[in-house]
N, C-alpha and C positions, 0 to 999 in steps of 0.2 A: 246411245249409239255413238255418242261422242266418246265415252270411256272404252266401249269396245273398239273403236277405231284407233284410240291411243294406245291400247294394249297390243293391237295389230302392229302398229307402226314400232313399237319397242321391240317387238319380237322379230319384226324384219330385219330393223337394224343389229340386234344381237345375231341373227342368222348370217347377215353379210358379213359381220366383223370377224365371226367364226370361220367363214370360209375363206377369209383372207381377201374378199372382193373389195372390201374398204380397206385402206391402208390404217396401220396402227397410228393413232393420232397424238401428236406432242403438241404441246403449246409453251410460249416463251412464257416465263414468269413475270411478276410485277417489278420492276427495278428501277435505279435511276435512270432518268432520259439520258440518251446516247446520240449523238448525232456524228456519222461518218462522214468525210467528205470524199466520196466516189461515187460511182454511177450505181453500186450494189454491193452489200455487205451483208455476212451472216457469221453468227458465231455458233458453234456446236458445242455441246459435252459429249466427248468420245464416248465414255462408259455407257451412258443412258441414250446416246442418240437424240438428244432433247435440243430444240432450237432454243437457245437464250436471246439471241437477236437477230433480226431480219429487217434488211432495207432493200426493196427490190429483190427479194430472194428469188423469186419464180420469174423474173424477167431474163430471156436469152440474151447472152453476151458472147462476144468473142474471145475465145480462151488464150490465144497465142500459145505459149510454150506449156501453158497448164495441161495441154494435149498430152505431153510428155508423161503424166501420172499414169495414164492409160496404155502408153506404150510400154512402160515399165511393169505396169500390172500384168499385162498380157506374157511378158517374159517371164515373169516370176512365177506365174501360174504353169507355164510350160517346165521350168525348172523343178518345181514343187511335184509336177507329174511324172518327173523323170524322162520327158522328152528330151531335154539339153541339160547340159551341165555349166557351171560358171566357168569352167576351164576349157570347153570346148571351144574352138577358134573360128572365125569368120574372116574372108579374103576380102579386103575393102574393094568396091567398084569404082570406076570413074564417075558415075552418077553421083555414089555418096561423097565423092572427094570434090566434085562441083558444088556441092550445097552451099548456100549463102548464110550470112547473118553468124549466130553463135556457132563456134566449132570446136571440135577435139583437136583439128588439124590432122585428121587421117590421111593418107596418100595411096594413091591408086597399087594394089596388088600387096598392100600391108596385111600380116595376118595378125589379127587382135583377138584376145579372148572376149568372151561375152561378160564377163566380170568389168574387163577395162571398158567396155561399151557402156554398162551401166552405171560407171562411175562419172564416165564422160556425159552421159545425159542428165544424170541426177545433179553433178555439182557446176558442169560449165554450161550445160543446156546444148550440148553439140547436136547441131541439126544433121550433120555427117554420121554422127555416132546413131542415130535415130535410122537414118536410111540403112547403113551397115548392118543394123541389128534385124531391121526388119526382112531384108534381103537375106540374111544368112538364117533366120528362123522362119522364114515363111516361102521364100523364093523370090517374092516382089513386094514392094510397098502395098500395091492394090491389094493383094492377099492379106496381108497384115492388118490393113485398115479395117478389111472386113470381119478380122479377128475381134478387133476394138470394138466396131458396132455392135457384133454377136454378145460380146460381153457387157455392154451398156444396156442391152435389151435384156439380157440374163438378170441383170441386177435392177431392170425396171427403173433405169435412170433417165432423165430428159436431157440427153445429150445426142450428138452427131458429129462425126469425124470424116474429114475426106483426104487427110494426110496424118502421118507418124510424128510431126515436129510442130506443128502449129503455125506455119507459114502463111496458111490460106485464111482468109476472112471469112469462108464458107463453113468452118468448123462452129460448132454452136453449144453452149453449155449454159447452166444458170448457177448461181451462187449455192443455191441449196443442193442442186445435183452434184456439183463438184465438191462440197462438203461430205455429202454421202458417200461419193466415190473415194475419198480419202479414208475415211471411217471404215469402209469395207477393205481396201488397200492394206491398211494397217492391220487388221484384224486378220486377214487371210495371211499377210506376210509382215509379221511384226520385226523380224530381221531388216525389212527395208529400209528402216531407219539409218542404218549404218552408211548407206549409201549418200542419203540426203543431209546428214549431219556434218560431214567432212567440210572442213573450211577452205580447202584448196584442192587442187587436183593437178598432178604432173604426168605430162605424157611426151615422149620423145619420138617424133617423126623421124623416118628413115632417114631424110634429108638433111635433118638437122643435128648438130654437135652436141647440142645440150638440150635438157627436157625444157619443155614449155609450161610453165607452172602458171595457173590462172585460179582465181579466188571465186568462190561460192557467191553466186548473185543475191544471195538470202542474206541481208546485213544483219537481221534479226540474231542469228546464229552467233554473232559477236555482242551484240548490245541488249539482248532479252534474255533474262533470266530462265533458264529449263530449256530454251528453244532448241529443237534438233530436227527442224525441217518447214517446208516441204518443197515448194516449187514457186519460181517467178516465171513472169510472161510480161512481153512487152510487143505490140504492133500498133501501128498508127490507128487502125480502126478498134484496136480494143483499149488502148490507154495503157497503164500500167497496173498489172495484176498481180497477186500474191496469195498463195495459200500459205499460211504458217502455223505451225503445230509446237506445242511446248508441254511440259510436265512439269508440275509443282505440287509438292506433297501427295505423289503417287496419282496425280489426276491429272489426265491430259485434255486439251481443250484444242479445237481446229477453228481457226479464223480465216474468213475469205474475203477480200478487197477485190473489187474488179473496175477497172476504170478511173484509178486513181491518176492524178496529173503528174507526178513524177515519181522515181524511185524513192526518195526521200518519204514522198507521202504516202507512198502505199505501206511503208514500213512503220510509219507514225501510226497509221490508223489502224494496221493489223495489231500492234502493240497495244493500242488503246482498247480493241474489243477483247484482246488475252486478259488484260488488266481488269476491265470491266468484269468479266467472267469470275475470275479468281478472287476479286473483293466483294463480290454481290451474291454469289451463289455457292450453296454447298451441297454435297451429296450426300443422302441418307438412303438406307437399305429398307425395302417392304418385306424382306424374308421373315423378320419375327412375327409380323402381321398375319403370316400364312402358317406358324408354326405348327397349330392344332386344328388346320382346316381341312376338311375332307370332303368327298361327294359320292353318293351313292351309286354302287355299281350292279347291275343288274346281271343275272346269270353268269356270276364267276365265282371262285373258290373263296374270294373275299367281297363283303358286301360294301367296303369302303376302301377308296383310295384318296392318298395324300394328295395336296394341292402345290404347285411350284410355279414360277416364271422363269423364264431363260436369263432376263436381265432385270434382276431385283432393284437397281440402282436407280434413283430418281433425283434430278437436279431441283433445288428449291430455293427460293430467297433465303439469305442469312437470318437465322433467328426463328425461323417458323417450321423448323424439322419436326418439333413435337405435335404439330397440327397435322401432319400426313395421316390419312385414313384411307381404308378400301372398300370398295363393294365388290362382290363375288356373286356372279352369274354363271350357273353351269347349266350344260344340256344333260338330256338323260344319257346316261353311260351305259353301255352293255359290253361285256366281255365277249371276246379277248380285247385287254387293254395293254398296250405296249408302253413303256416307260417313254415320255416324252410326248405322248399323244396329246392332241387339243382336246380339252373337255369342258372349256369355259372362256369366260372373259373376265379379265380383272380390271375395275376401272380405280384409278387412283386420284385420290383428291387432297388438295393443299389448303386447307382453312375453308372447306366445303366447296370448293371449286375444282371442278373435273380439269384435271392437266394431262391424263395419259390413259391410255386404254391398251392392254396388252394380253397376247392368248394365255391362259391357264392351261397348265401341262400336268399330265399325271406323273407323281413322283416315282411309280413302280410299276412293273407288269402285273396284271392279273390274269390269270388263266381261265379258260372256260370251265365252269361248275359242271358237276354230274347231271344225269338226267333228271334228277329227282329236285335238284335245286333249280334247275331251267323250268320245269313244271310249275314250281311252287312259285318263282317270280312272275310267270307269266299269269297264273290266277291272281297274284298279288296285284299286277298291273291293270287286269283287268276290271277287278273290283274296285280299284282306285279309280279308272277311269269313269266306270259307271256311276259311281259316287258324284264326281266330278260334274256330271252331266246333268244331274238332276237340280 
């Protein structure tokens, strides 16, 4: 009875993972102890999506200007969809002009391009630029905020927004959520890095005789090798926040620091996270372990289909790459099969410890077979099931 119950439990877990009711699991690897002086911190490997370090990663926190990552994400989505272009213009409202805090120094009735506003948001964290962008693309800030919350829901991220600039303490994120947001943002819009990596931004308001030049608030752009983004934030209720990204040896890491005590501290701790990732982890691919693996296909023109995964890379502690192994669990597959269809679950192990589970995908299309093939497979499966029941 116990063995039957255990088998049923395993089958149920597989079924839930296959249907994506359970999330794909990632596990931080064993590495030297790291202590981060902040309310929350997290390090994510961009390529694999694995969390390499987490400190209160699931604890809700006030994002401050980290909200602006989603503000830009929504705008770039609209550009990608062809609904707006970078050279489209927006007329600045009095409401945008009156915004407090970090500003691009827009003035009422000025006409600015969407591209200028994106630079003003990414580089100098302009609250006025956020409102001008929202009003220009959605008609009102409230409508744009709804787009942002809809996007968070579509990405299944634990975050809630009440404004487009982050001045309210009622906005809510987690360190894990913001890291996942940045990963999705850069995957969907890899060119967005060009906005975030600029060391300064120059804008000349209509009433000014000379341009106003402001420096990017992310000091890591000037001090950390490979740093190319991404966003800072500060409110009294939030402390000092920073999401930092860097690329070294073609490998991107995402570091999140929430609630640090100062600008210098958030940069110091983000740098410590990035260095921890580059020093202690390697990327390896599991693709060779699937090179000759197939699963049975019933009622198809082919009886076998090759197996693949969407993201074959995995982060592992340095020196243990050769210990990576996989476990394959496939469901019963019936034609027609489309390339990329989910046909099972791949379990990835490092030194016999389960570290990640991802869907197995069909490598190619398998069309429906002839009526004779369908009949033969029906008979084969009937006899097989009959034998199993005995």
